A tleap script that builds the chain and sets N, CA, C and O, in Angstrom:
source leaprc.protein.ff14SB
mol = sequence {
  NMET MET ASN VAL ILE GLN TYR LEU GLU LYS
  ASN PRO GLU LEU VAL ALA LEU LEU LYS ALA
  GLN LYS ALA SER LEU ILE GLY VAL SER SER
  MET GLU GLN LYS ALA ILE LEU ASP ALA PHE
  SER SER GLU VAL GLU LEU ASP ASN ALA THR
  TRP CLEU
}
set mol.1.N position { 66.192 103.899 14.522 }
set mol.1.CA position { 66.327 102.783 14.538 }
set mol.1.C position { 65.038 101.977 14.863 }
set mol.1.O position { 64.869 100.802 14.538 }
set mol.2.N position { 64.385 102.544 15.364 }
set mol.2.CA position { 62.644 101.595 16.229 }
set mol.2.C position { 61.872 102.389 14.826 }
set mol.2.O position { 60.754 101.916 15.029 }
set mol.3.N position { 61.848 102.500 14.663 }
set mol.3.CA position { 61.192 102.901 13.238 }
set mol.3.C position { 61.452 102.133 11.660 }
set mol.3.O position { 60.680 102.116 10.701 }
set mol.4.N position { 62.683 101.586 11.776 }
set mol.4.CA position { 62.968 100.415 11.352 }
set mol.4.C position { 62.775 99.632 11.550 }
set mol.4.O position { 62.522 99.056 10.492 }
set mol.5.N position { 62.596 98.487 12.977 }
set mol.5.CA position { 62.516 97.845 13.247 }
set mol.5.C position { 60.709 97.452 13.020 }
set mol.5.O position { 60.316 96.594 12.230 }
set mol.6.N position { 60.019 98.088 13.687 }
set mol.6.CA position { 58.621 97.837 13.887 }
set mol.6.C position { 58.007 97.891 11.793 }
set mol.6.O position { 57.193 97.229 11.150 }
set mol.7.N position { 58.767 98.812 11.511 }
set mol.7.CA position { 58.361 97.886 9.303 }
set mol.7.C position { 58.504 97.102 9.384 }
set mol.7.O position { 57.445 96.544 9.672 }
set mol.8.N position { 59.293 96.435 9.320 }
set mol.8.CA position { 59.789 94.533 9.631 }
set mol.8.C position { 59.804 94.519 9.805 }
set mol.8.O position { 60.972 94.260 10.095 }
set mol.9.N position { 58.802 94.649 11.140 }
set mol.9.CA position { 58.059 93.945 11.825 }
set mol.9.C position { 56.668 93.843 10.654 }
set mol.9.O position { 56.087 92.805 10.335 }
set mol.10.N position { 56.504 94.614 10.383 }
set mol.10.CA position { 54.207 94.489 9.625 }
set mol.10.C position { 55.237 93.739 8.413 }
set mol.10.O position { 54.565 92.815 7.954 }
set mol.11.N position { 56.690 93.777 7.672 }
set mol.11.CA position { 56.539 93.230 6.195 }
set mol.11.C position { 57.614 92.564 6.574 }
set mol.11.O position { 58.834 92.733 6.584 }
set mol.12.N position { 57.018 91.945 6.814 }
set mol.12.CA position { 58.632 90.307 7.732 }
set mol.12.C position { 59.125 89.440 6.174 }
set mol.12.O position { 60.169 88.790 6.118 }
set mol.13.N position { 57.977 89.613 4.760 }
set mol.13.CA position { 59.762 89.729 3.580 }
set mol.13.C position { 60.684 90.799 3.097 }
set mol.13.O position { 61.536 90.925 2.218 }
set mol.14.N position { 60.221 91.422 3.925 }
set mol.14.CA position { 61.894 92.189 3.634 }
set mol.14.C position { 62.726 91.952 4.575 }
set mol.14.O position { 63.935 92.157 4.468 }
set mol.15.N position { 61.941 91.318 5.990 }
set mol.15.CA position { 63.858 90.445 7.161 }
set mol.15.C position { 64.378 88.983 5.788 }
set mol.15.O position { 65.559 88.690 5.978 }
set mol.16.N position { 63.998 88.478 5.072 }
set mol.16.CA position { 64.127 87.483 3.849 }
set mol.16.C position { 64.991 88.082 3.179 }
set mol.16.O position { 66.190 87.819 3.279 }
set mol.17.N position { 64.359 89.274 2.134 }
set mol.17.CA position { 64.889 89.722 1.659 }
set mol.17.C position { 66.774 90.948 1.952 }
set mol.17.O position { 67.751 91.005 1.205 }
set mol.18.N position { 66.601 91.459 2.894 }
set mol.18.CA position { 68.146 91.681 3.865 }
set mol.18.C position { 69.289 90.302 4.873 }
set mol.18.O position { 70.398 90.395 5.398 }
set mol.19.N position { 68.423 89.296 4.757 }
set mol.19.CA position { 68.693 87.841 4.834 }
set mol.19.C position { 69.745 87.321 3.480 }
set mol.19.O position { 70.934 87.004 3.472 }
set mol.20.N position { 69.084 87.372 2.777 }
set mol.20.CA position { 69.519 87.400 1.120 }
set mol.20.C position { 70.738 88.004 0.424 }
set mol.20.O position { 71.630 87.587 -0.314 }
set mol.21.N position { 70.312 89.420 1.100 }
set mol.21.CA position { 71.858 90.187 0.580 }
set mol.21.C position { 70.435 90.953 -0.500 }
set mol.21.O position { 70.598 92.166 -0.624 }
set mol.22.N position { 69.752 90.658 -0.892 }
set mol.22.CA position { 68.636 91.092 -1.176 }
set mol.22.C position { 68.487 92.305 -1.529 }
set mol.22.O position { 68.506 92.649 -2.711 }
set mol.23.N position { 68.350 92.965 -0.724 }
set mol.23.CA position { 68.162 94.588 -0.302 }
set mol.23.C position { 68.650 94.810 1.158 }
set mol.23.O position { 68.468 94.105 2.150 }
set mol.24.N position { 69.405 96.135 0.999 }
set mol.24.CA position { 69.637 96.391 2.499 }
set mol.24.C position { 68.723 98.274 2.756 }
set mol.24.O position { 68.363 99.193 2.021 }
set mol.25.N position { 68.720 97.951 4.303 }
set mol.25.CA position { 68.682 99.170 5.184 }
set mol.25.C position { 69.604 101.208 4.572 }
set mol.25.O position { 70.789 101.382 4.856 }
set mol.26.N position { 69.222 101.760 4.215 }
set mol.26.CA position { 69.235 103.248 3.820 }
set mol.26.C position { 70.211 103.970 5.933 }
set mol.26.O position { 69.587 104.339 6.928 }
set mol.27.N position { 71.445 103.887 5.792 }
set mol.27.CA position { 71.127 104.835 6.686 }
set mol.27.C position { 71.592 104.178 7.990 }
set mol.27.O position { 71.905 104.406 9.159 }
set mol.28.N position { 71.472 103.404 7.242 }
set mol.28.CA position { 72.129 102.213 8.769 }
set mol.28.C position { 72.658 101.576 8.809 }
set mol.28.O position { 72.464 100.592 8.095 }
set mol.29.N position { 73.562 101.631 9.532 }
set mol.29.CA position { 75.171 100.374 9.475 }
set mol.29.C position { 75.370 98.993 9.399 }
set mol.29.O position { 74.470 98.373 9.965 }
set mol.30.N position { 76.389 98.179 8.809 }
set mol.30.CA position { 76.197 97.242 8.377 }
set mol.30.C position { 76.407 96.142 10.381 }
set mol.30.O position { 76.336 94.958 10.713 }
set mol.31.N position { 76.626 97.255 11.000 }
set mol.31.CA position { 77.350 96.536 12.577 }
set mol.31.C position { 75.031 96.278 12.777 }
set mol.31.O position { 74.631 95.119 12.881 }
set mol.32.N position { 74.008 97.400 12.787 }
set mol.32.CA position { 72.963 97.796 13.286 }
set mol.32.C position { 72.387 97.298 12.196 }
set mol.32.O position { 71.168 97.449 12.267 }
set mol.33.N position { 72.754 96.731 11.145 }
set mol.33.CA position { 71.575 95.985 10.489 }
set mol.33.C position { 71.900 94.650 10.515 }
set mol.33.O position { 71.010 93.879 10.156 }
set mol.34.N position { 73.045 94.151 10.880 }
set mol.34.CA position { 73.339 92.925 11.745 }
set mol.34.C position { 73.344 92.827 12.952 }
set mol.34.O position { 74.006 91.822 13.210 }
set mol.35.N position { 72.966 93.315 13.917 }
set mol.35.CA position { 72.055 92.751 15.408 }
set mol.35.C position { 70.973 92.932 15.238 }
set mol.35.O position { 70.122 92.520 16.026 }
set mol.36.N position { 70.597 93.833 13.782 }
set mol.36.CA position { 68.660 94.011 13.863 }
set mol.36.C position { 67.813 92.044 13.569 }
set mol.36.O position { 66.927 91.340 14.054 }
set mol.37.N position { 69.093 91.984 12.239 }
set mol.37.CA position { 68.780 90.548 11.426 }
set mol.37.C position { 69.339 89.712 12.906 }
set mol.37.O position { 70.177 89.066 12.278 }
set mol.38.N position { 69.450 89.436 13.720 }
set mol.38.CA position { 70.005 88.613 14.890 }
set mol.38.C position { 69.699 88.808 15.560 }
set mol.38.O position { 70.360 88.362 16.498 }
set mol.39.N position { 68.280 89.740 16.038 }
set mol.39.CA position { 67.471 89.335 16.949 }
set mol.39.C position { 66.689 89.357 16.563 }
set mol.39.O position { 65.755 89.190 17.347 }
set mol.40.N position { 66.299 89.573 15.033 }
set mol.40.CA position { 65.125 88.493 14.217 }
set mol.40.C position { 64.978 87.572 14.460 }
set mol.40.O position { 64.129 87.141 15.239 }
set mol.41.N position { 66.302 86.593 13.458 }
set mol.41.CA position { 66.544 85.607 13.711 }
set mol.41.C position { 66.362 84.568 14.907 }
set mol.41.O position { 66.080 83.379 14.757 }
set mol.42.N position { 66.641 85.435 16.519 }
set mol.42.CA position { 66.573 85.211 17.786 }
set mol.42.C position { 64.832 84.960 18.028 }
set mol.42.O position { 64.353 84.217 18.885 }
set mol.43.N position { 64.193 85.645 17.206 }
set mol.43.CA position { 63.045 86.283 18.215 }
set mol.43.C position { 62.704 84.781 17.304 }
set mol.43.O position { 62.442 83.824 18.033 }
set mol.44.N position { 62.696 84.620 16.409 }
set mol.44.CA position { 62.130 83.129 15.663 }
set mol.44.C position { 62.997 81.920 16.235 }
set mol.44.O position { 62.756 81.094 15.354 }
set mol.45.N position { 63.448 81.574 16.709 }
set mol.45.CA position { 64.103 80.483 16.970 }
set mol.45.C position { 63.039 80.261 18.453 }
set mol.45.O position { 62.126 79.436 18.422 }
set mol.46.N position { 63.345 81.196 19.818 }
set mol.46.CA position { 62.164 81.519 20.414 }
set mol.46.C position { 60.928 81.221 20.591 }
set mol.46.O position { 60.512 80.884 21.699 }
set mol.47.N position { 59.928 81.326 19.204 }
set mol.47.CA position { 58.746 81.699 18.816 }
set mol.47.C position { 59.383 79.225 18.486 }
set mol.47.O position { 59.266 78.707 19.596 }
set mol.48.N position { 59.600 78.727 18.001 }
set mol.48.CA position { 59.724 77.814 17.727 }
set mol.48.C position { 60.360 77.309 18.901 }
set mol.48.O position { 61.126 76.436 18.491 }
set mol.49.N position { 60.429 77.372 19.837 }
set mol.49.CA position { 60.490 76.466 20.956 }
set mol.49.C position { 60.397 75.572 21.415 }
set mol.49.O position { 61.566 75.555 21.031 }
set mol.50.N position { 60.164 74.459 22.026 }
set mol.50.CA position { 59.491 74.011 23.245 }
set mol.50.C position { 60.471 74.495 24.599 }
set mol.50.O position { 61.562 74.995 24.874 }
set mol.51.N position { 59.200 73.943 25.221 }
set mol.51.CA position { 59.440 73.898 26.411 }
set mol.51.C position { 58.598 72.623 27.942 }
set mol.51.O position { 57.422 72.469 28.275 }
set mol.52.N position { 59.787 72.037 28.429 }
set mol.52.CA position { 59.425 71.416 29.206 }
set mol.52.C position { 58.110 71.665 30.291 }
set mol.52.O position { 57.840 70.815 31.139 }
savepdb mol mol.pdb
quit
């Protein structure tokens, strides 16, 4: 699982394809794939957060 996440970090265009359901992760369950995509989504939200 860690290898998949590292690969996606190096290839962010694949995250967009996964979100658009134009690609899939072989050997990764649908629950695991959802968790991975949720983690990437929350990472983007944290990067855009403004701290006062």
